[in-house]
C-alpha positions in Angstrom: 53.2 0.4 37.4 50.9 2.8 39.2 48.9 3.7 36.1 48.0 0.1 35.5 47.0 -0.4 39.1 44.3 2.2 38.5 42.6 -0.4 36.2 42.2 -2.7 39.2 40.1 0.0 41.0 36.3 -0.3 41.1 34.4 1.8 38.5 32.6 4.8 39.7 28.9 3.9 40.0 26.4 5.4 37.5 23.3 6.8 39.2 20.2 5.2 37.7 18.8 8.6 36.6 22.1 9.3 34.8 22.1 5.9 33.2 18.6 6.3 31.7 19.3 9.8 30.7 22.4 8.6 28.8 20.4 5.8 27.2 17.8 8.2 26.0 20.5 10.5 24.6 22.2 7.6 22.7 18.8 6.3 21.5 17.9 9.7 20.1 21.4 10.0 18.5 21.2 6.6 16.9 17.7 7.4 15.6 18.9 10.7 14.1 22.0 9.0 12.6 19.9 6.3 11.0 17.7 9.0 9.4 20.8 10.9 8.4 19.6 14.2 9.8 19.0 15.8 13.2 20.5 18.4 15.4 22.7 15.9 17.4 24.6 15.1 14.2 26.1 18.6 14.4 28.7 17.0 16.6 30.5 15.9 13.4 31.4 19.6 12.9 33.6 19.4 16.1 35.7 16.7 14.4 36.4 18.7 11.2 39.2 20.9 12.7 40.5 17.8 14.6 40.7 16.0 11.2 42.3 18.9 9.5 44.8 19.3 12.4 45.7 15.7 12.0 47.0 16.4 8.5 49.4 19.0 10.0 50.5 16.9 12.9 51.2 13.7 11.0 52.7 15.4 7.9 56.1 15.3 9.6 56.0 11.5 8.9 55.7 12.0 5.1 53.0 12.5 2.6 51.1 9.3 3.1 50.9 9.7 6.8 50.1 13.4 6.5 47.0 12.5 4.4 46.1 9.5 6.6 46.7 11.7 9.7 43.4 13.5 9.3 41.4 10.3 9.9 43.9 9.1 12.4 43.6 12.2 14.6 39.8 12.1 14.1 39.8 8.7 15.8 42.8 9.2 18.1 41.2 12.2 19.9 38.2 10.4 21.3 40.2 7.2 21.9 42.8 9.1 24.1 40.0 10.8 26.0 38.3 7.4 26.6 41.7 6.1 27.9 41.8 9.1 30.3 38.4 8.2 31.7 39.2 4.5 31.8 42.1 5.2 34.1 39.9 7.4 36.2 37.3 4.5 36.3 34.5 6.8 35.0 32.2 4.7 32.8 30.1 7.6 31.6 33.2 9.4 30.2 34.5 6.2 28.6 31.1 5.5 27.1 30.7 9.0 25.7 34.1 9.1 24.1 34.0 5.5 22.7 30.5 6.1 21.4 31.8 9.1 19.4 34.9 7.3 18.3 32.6 4.7 16.7 30.2 7.4 15.5 33.1 8.9 13.5 33.2 5.7 11.4 30.0 7.0 9.7 31.3 10.2 8.2 34.6 8.4 7.5 32.7 5.7 5.6 30.9 8.4 3.6 34.2 9.9 2.6 35.7 6.5 1.8 32.7 5.6 -0.4 33.3 8.8 -2.4 37.0 7.9 -3.2 36.4 7.1 -6.9 33.5 9.4 -7.6 34.9 12.4 -5.7 31.6 14.1 -5.6 31.8 15.4 -2.0 33.0 19.0 -1.4 36.4 18.9 0.2 37.7 21.1 3.0 41.3 22.1 3.2 43.8 24.3 5.1 45.5 26.8 2.9 44.7 28.0 -0.6 42.8 25.0 -1.7 44.6 24.8 -5.1 46.3 21.5 -4.2 43.4 19.8 -2.4 43.3 16.1 -2.9 40.7 13.6 -1.8 42.2 11.7 1.2 40.7 8.4 0.5 41.2 8.5 -3.3 44.9 9.0 -2.5 45.1 6.5 0.3 43.1 3.7 -1.5 45.0 4.4 -4.7 48.4 4.0 -3.0 47.2 0.9 -1.2 45.8 -0.6 -4.5 42.3 -0.9 -3.2 40.6 2.0 -4.9 38.2 -0.3 -6.8 36.9 -1.5 -3.4 36.1 1.9 -1.9 32.4 1.2 -1.4 32.9 -2.3 0.1 35.5 -0.9 2.5 33.2 2.0 3.3 30.3 -0.5 3.9 32.4 -2.5 6.4 33.5 0.7 8.1 29.9 1.9 8.5 28.9 -1.5 9.8 31.7 -1.4 12.4 30.7 2.1 13.5 27.1 1.0 14.1 28.2 -2.2 15.8 30.6 -0.2 18.0 28.0 2.5 19.0 25.4 -0.1 19.9 28.0 -2.1 21.8 29.0 0.9 23.8 25.4 1.6 24.8 25.0 -2.1 25.8 28.2 -2.0 27.8 27.1 1.2 29.6 23.7 -0.3 30.5 25.4 -3.5 31.7 27.9 -1.5 33.7 25.2 0.7 35.2 22.9 -2.1 36.1 25.8 -4.1 37.7 26.8 -1.2 39.9 26.1 -1.8 43.6 24.8 1.5 45.2 27.0 2.6 48.1 24.1 2.2 50.5 23.7 -1.5 49.5 27.4 -2.1 49.6 27.8 -0.8 53.2 24.7 -2.9 54.3 26.3 -6.1 53.1 29.5 -5.4 55.1 
């Protein structure tokens, strides 16, 4: 399969200046995420229409999937973009998309933790009269509503672990790149 052969190609090298610029960006983002405030967290606003669009796209598979579809699309969009960059062997694109895939676990966890309390303001397409809390509905149907905060805690932990893991992978990938000048000197 030609597409899978692309995965055997070498990764595009990451220039050192770009690597350290990305590391500084991710460090600042992680700092702001840990504080729960900062201008970089505005990126979450980009995912709101993606989430809401997921409800529409997945609704064709029934009510449960339509409600789960918001979160599915919220995670599927950066995952598919990461796959695109993976096949192009572009580590900076893979890193960016995977970082934000895992970053989305944080607002998802906040929404999950609110499943029983339902204190968060809800967004909806349409009139808003029939607005339901996604995670109250999903956890209720799965019989795990009483465990909303524990599931949310695990989701939040997985998000932090994933974001940090992506940064470590990007640093490892960047430091293991052999600059073109050195590669040609070895030959």
